[in-house]
C-alpha positions as CSV (number, residue, x, y, z in Angstrom):
1,M,18.9,8.8,12.4
2,T,20.3,5.4,11.3
3,E,21.9,4.9,8.0
4,K,18.9,2.8,6.8
5,T,16.5,5.5,7.8
6,K,18.6,8.1,6.1
7,H,18.8,6.0,2.9
8,N,15.0,5.5,2.8
9,T,14.4,9.2,3.4
10,I,16.6,10.1,0.5
11,K,15.1,7.3,-1.6
12,Y,11.5,8.4,-1.1
13,L,12.1,12.2,-1.0
14,P,11.5,12.7,-4.7
15,L,8.1,10.9,-4.4
16,L,7.1,13.2,-1.5
17,L,8.3,16.3,-3.4
18,S,6.3,15.3,-6.4
19,L,3.1,15.7,-4.3
20,L,4.0,19.2,-3.0
21,P,3.2,21.3,-6.2
22,I,-0.1,19.5,-6.5
23,V,-1.1,20.2,-2.9
24,L,0.0,23.8,-3.3
25,Y,-1.9,24.3,-6.6
26,D,-5.0,22.6,-5.2
27,S,-4.9,24.9,-2.1
28,L,-5.2,27.9,-4.4
29,F,-8.6,26.6,-5.6
30,K,-9.7,26.2,-2.0
31,A,-8.4,29.7,-1.0
32,F,-9.7,31.7,-4.0
33,S,-12.7,31.7,-6.3
34,N,-11.3,33.9,-9.0
35,Y,-9.8,31.8,-11.8
36,Y,-7.5,34.6,-13.0
37,L,-6.1,35.0,-9.5
38,I,-5.7,31.3,-9.1
39,T,-3.9,30.7,-12.4
40,G,-1.9,33.9,-12.1
41,I,-0.4,33.0,-8.8
42,G,-0.1,29.3,-9.7
43,I,1.6,29.8,-13.1
44,T,4.0,32.4,-11.8
45,F,5.1,30.2,-8.8
46,L,5.2,26.9,-10.7
47,L,7.1,28.5,-13.6
48,I,9.8,29.8,-11.3
49,W,9.9,26.4,-9.6
50,Y,10.1,24.5,-12.8
51,I,12.9,26.7,-14.2
52,I,14.9,26.1,-11.0
53,I,14.6,22.3,-11.0
54,S,15.1,21.9,-14.7
55,R,18.0,24.4,-15.1
56,N,20.5,21.5,-15.7
57,E,18.5,19.7,-18.3
58,P,20.0,19.5,-21.8
59,A,18.8,22.3,-24.1
60,L,16.4,21.3,-26.9
61,D,16.8,21.9,-30.5
62,I,13.7,24.1,-31.0
63,K,13.4,23.6,-34.7
64,K,13.5,19.8,-34.5
65,T,11.3,19.7,-31.4
66,F,8.6,21.7,-33.1
67,A,8.9,20.1,-36.5
68,P,5.6,20.1,-38.4
69,K,5.2,16.3,-38.2
70,T,5.6,16.4,-34.4
71,V,3.2,19.2,-33.9
72,G,0.8,17.5,-36.3
73,S,1.0,14.2,-34.4
74,V,0.2,16.1,-31.1
75,L,-2.9,17.6,-32.7
76,L,-4.0,14.2,-34.1
77,T,-3.5,12.7,-30.6
78,S,-5.8,15.4,-29.2
79,L,-8.6,14.2,-31.4
80,G,-8.2,10.6,-30.1
81,V,-7.9,11.7,-26.5
82,N,-11.1,13.7,-26.8
83,F,-12.8,10.6,-28.3
84,I,-11.6,8.3,-25.5
85,S,-12.8,10.9,-22.9
86,G,-16.2,10.9,-24.4
87,L,-16.3,7.1,-24.5
88,I,-15.4,7.0,-20.8
89,I,-18.2,9.4,-20.0
90,L,-20.7,7.3,-21.9
91,I,-19.6,4.0,-20.3
92,I,-19.8,5.4,-16.7
93,L,-23.2,7.0,-17.3
94,F,-24.5,3.8,-18.8
95,I,-23.4,1.9,-15.6
96,I,-24.4,4.7,-13.2
97,P,-27.0,6.9,-14.8
98,D,-27.6,8.9,-11.6
99,M,-24.1,10.4,-11.9
100,M,-25.2,12.7,-14.7
101,E,-26.5,15.4,-12.4
102,E,-23.4,15.4,-10.3
103,Y,-21.1,15.5,-13.3
104,A,-23.1,18.4,-14.9
105,E,-22.9,20.4,-11.6
106,H,-19.2,19.8,-11.4
107,M,-18.6,21.0,-15.0
108,D,-20.7,24.1,-14.5
109,Y,-17.9,26.7,-13.8
110,G,-20.5,29.5,-13.4
111,V,-18.4,32.0,-15.4
112,D,-18.8,34.0,-18.6
113,E,-17.8,32.6,-22.0
114,I,-14.5,34.7,-22.1
115,T,-13.4,33.5,-18.7
116,L,-14.3,29.9,-19.6
117,F,-12.3,30.1,-22.8
118,L,-9.2,31.7,-21.2
119,Y,-9.2,29.4,-18.2
120,S,-10.0,26.1,-20.0
121,V,-8.0,26.6,-23.2
122,I,-5.1,28.8,-22.1
123,L,-4.5,29.4,-18.4
124,G,-5.7,26.1,-17.0
125,P,-3.6,23.9,-19.4
126,I,-0.5,26.1,-18.7
127,G,-0.9,25.9,-14.9
128,E,-1.7,22.2,-14.8
129,E,1.1,21.2,-17.2
130,L,3.6,23.2,-15.1
131,C,2.3,21.4,-12.0
132,F,2.0,17.8,-13.2
133,R,4.2,17.3,-16.3
134,G,6.6,20.0,-15.2
135,V,7.4,20.1,-11.5
136,S,5.7,16.9,-10.2
137,M,6.9,14.7,-13.1
138,S,10.5,16.1,-12.8
139,Y,10.6,14.8,-9.2
140,L,9.1,11.5,-10.1
141,K,11.8,11.0,-12.7
142,K,14.4,11.5,-10.0
143,S,12.9,8.7,-7.9
144,N,14.6,5.9,-9.9
145,L,11.2,4.4,-10.8
146,P,10.7,2.9,-14.2
147,M,9.4,5.5,-16.7
148,A,6.2,3.5,-17.2
149,A,5.5,3.9,-13.4
150,V,6.3,7.6,-13.5
151,L,3.8,8.1,-16.3
152,I,1.1,6.1,-14.6
153,I,1.6,7.8,-11.2
154,Q,1.5,11.3,-12.6
155,A,-1.7,10.4,-14.6
156,L,-3.3,9.0,-11.4
157,L,-2.4,12.2,-9.5
158,F,-3.8,14.3,-12.3
159,G,-7.1,12.3,-12.2
160,V,-7.4,12.5,-8.4
161,F,-6.8,16.3,-8.6
162,H,-10.0,16.8,-10.7
163,G,-12.1,15.5,-7.8
164,E,-15.3,14.2,-9.5
165,L,-15.4,10.5,-10.5
166,I,-16.3,10.9,-14.2
167,Q,-13.8,13.7,-14.8
168,S,-11.1,11.9,-12.8
169,C,-11.4,8.8,-14.9
170,Y,-11.0,10.5,-18.3
171,A,-8.4,12.9,-16.8
172,M,-6.2,9.9,-15.9
173,V,-6.3,8.7,-19.5
174,A,-5.6,12.2,-20.8
175,G,-2.8,12.6,-18.3
176,L,-1.1,9.5,-19.7
177,A,-1.1,11.1,-23.1
178,F,0.1,14.5,-21.8
179,G,2.9,12.7,-19.9
180,L,3.9,10.6,-22.9
181,V,4.2,13.7,-25.1
182,A,6.2,15.6,-22.4
183,Y,8.5,12.6,-22.0
184,K,9.0,11.6,-25.6
185,T,9.5,15.2,-27.0
186,G,11.2,16.6,-23.9
187,S,8.9,19.7,-24.3
188,L,6.4,20.9,-21.8
189,L,5.1,23.3,-24.5
190,L,3.9,20.4,-26.6
191,A,2.2,18.9,-23.6
192,I,0.5,22.3,-23.1
193,L,-0.6,22.3,-26.8
194,L,-2.1,18.8,-26.5
195,H,-3.9,19.7,-23.2
196,S,-5.2,23.0,-24.6
197,T,-6.4,21.4,-27.9
198,N,-8.1,18.6,-26.0
199,N,-10.0,21.1,-23.8
200,L,-10.9,23.2,-26.8
201,L,-12.4,20.1,-28.5
202,G,-14.2,18.9,-25.4
203,I,-15.8,22.2,-24.6
204,Y,-16.6,23.7,-28.0
205,I,-16.4,21.0,-30.8
206,S,-17.8,17.9,-29.1
207,P,-21.2,19.5,-28.2
208,F,-21.5,20.6,-31.9
209,I,-20.8,17.1,-33.1
210,E,-23.3,15.6,-30.6
211,S,-26.0,17.8,-32.3
212,F,-25.7,15.3,-35.1
213,E,-26.4,12.3,-32.9
214,T,-29.4,11.3,-35.0
215,N,-27.2,11.0,-38.0
216,S,-25.4,7.7,-37.4
217,F,-23.2,8.1,-40.5
218,I,-21.7,11.4,-39.4
219,I,-21.1,10.0,-35.9
220,F,-19.5,6.9,-37.4
221,I,-17.2,9.0,-39.6
222,V,-16.2,11.3,-36.7
223,N,-15.4,8.3,-34.4
224,A,-13.5,6.5,-37.1
225,V,-11.4,9.6,-37.9
226,S,-10.7,10.1,-34.1
227,I,-9.6,6.5,-33.6
228,M,-7.3,6.7,-36.7
229,A,-5.9,10.0,-35.5
230,L,-5.1,8.6,-32.1
231,I,-3.3,5.6,-33.5
232,I,-1.3,7.7,-36.0
233,G,-0.5,10.3,-33.4
234,I,0.6,8.0,-30.6
235,M,2.6,5.8,-33.0
236,Y,4.6,8.8,-34.2
237,I,5.1,10.2,-30.7
238,W,6.1,6.8,-29.4
239,Q,9.2,6.6,-31.6
240,L,10.4,10.1,-30.8
241,K,13.4,11.1,-28.6
242,P,14.0,14.6,-27.2
243,A,15.8,16.6,-30.0
244,L,18.8,17.9,-28.0
245,K,21.0,20.7,-29.2
246,N,24.4,19.5,-30.5
247,N,26.8,21.7,-28.5
248,L,29.9,20.0,-29.9
249,E,31.6,22.0,-32.5
250,E,32.2,20.2,-35.7
251,T,35.8,19.1,-36.0
252,P,37.2,20.0,-39.4
253,E,38.1,17.1,-41.5
254,I,41.9,16.6,-41.7
255,I,43.2,15.2,-45.0
256,I,46.6,13.6,-44.8
257,N,48.4,13.1,-48.1
258,D,50.7,10.1,-48.3
């Protein structure tokens, strides 16, 4: 192996490794049909993997990381992300109306309500965040790519992972928001919170709001609030930096009398 080949291999290795957890997680869905089994194996394996590759990361100050303003901004962002997702669905169906049947089929999980809730709101977000914003994004950050490129790539991979065109499109946008939260706060737990809340809104709250579609005033208010929530949430998150623990002991002040 020439020096140039060796250099290129080392250079692109993090990019290749970033695909590995996604391929492995996707293979679980192809191998099994039980969501509990899929997420159980996936979460266990990915959590161990993530702990190993992030063991040298600086420790976070938990109190500052989960400050009420930060958690609140994440919840506000979830309202906006859910609104954007709904808008993307409407635009695609307006352009290609025939896709409605395919999308409805894809979103029919064929499971009971308890399983749907546990998978969509709890287990799914944990597994997918460990996979994409945890392991995969950790490798992407080691590839010396600009952070903007890292966020875009992981969002594209997240979109492709979902398979169906409509869901892939809004998953890419959601993936950008999830990635931004994970990067700006340094916390995968906050990305999981955003992902979980977004799914909760999409599955349970949005259909309820759509029942008022004949009342244009209510729809206008909901949309306006969602847009404002997105702007406020993203603006606050954008200026954040990971709140790291201060491991340095404070040096006592020395007073010298003349």
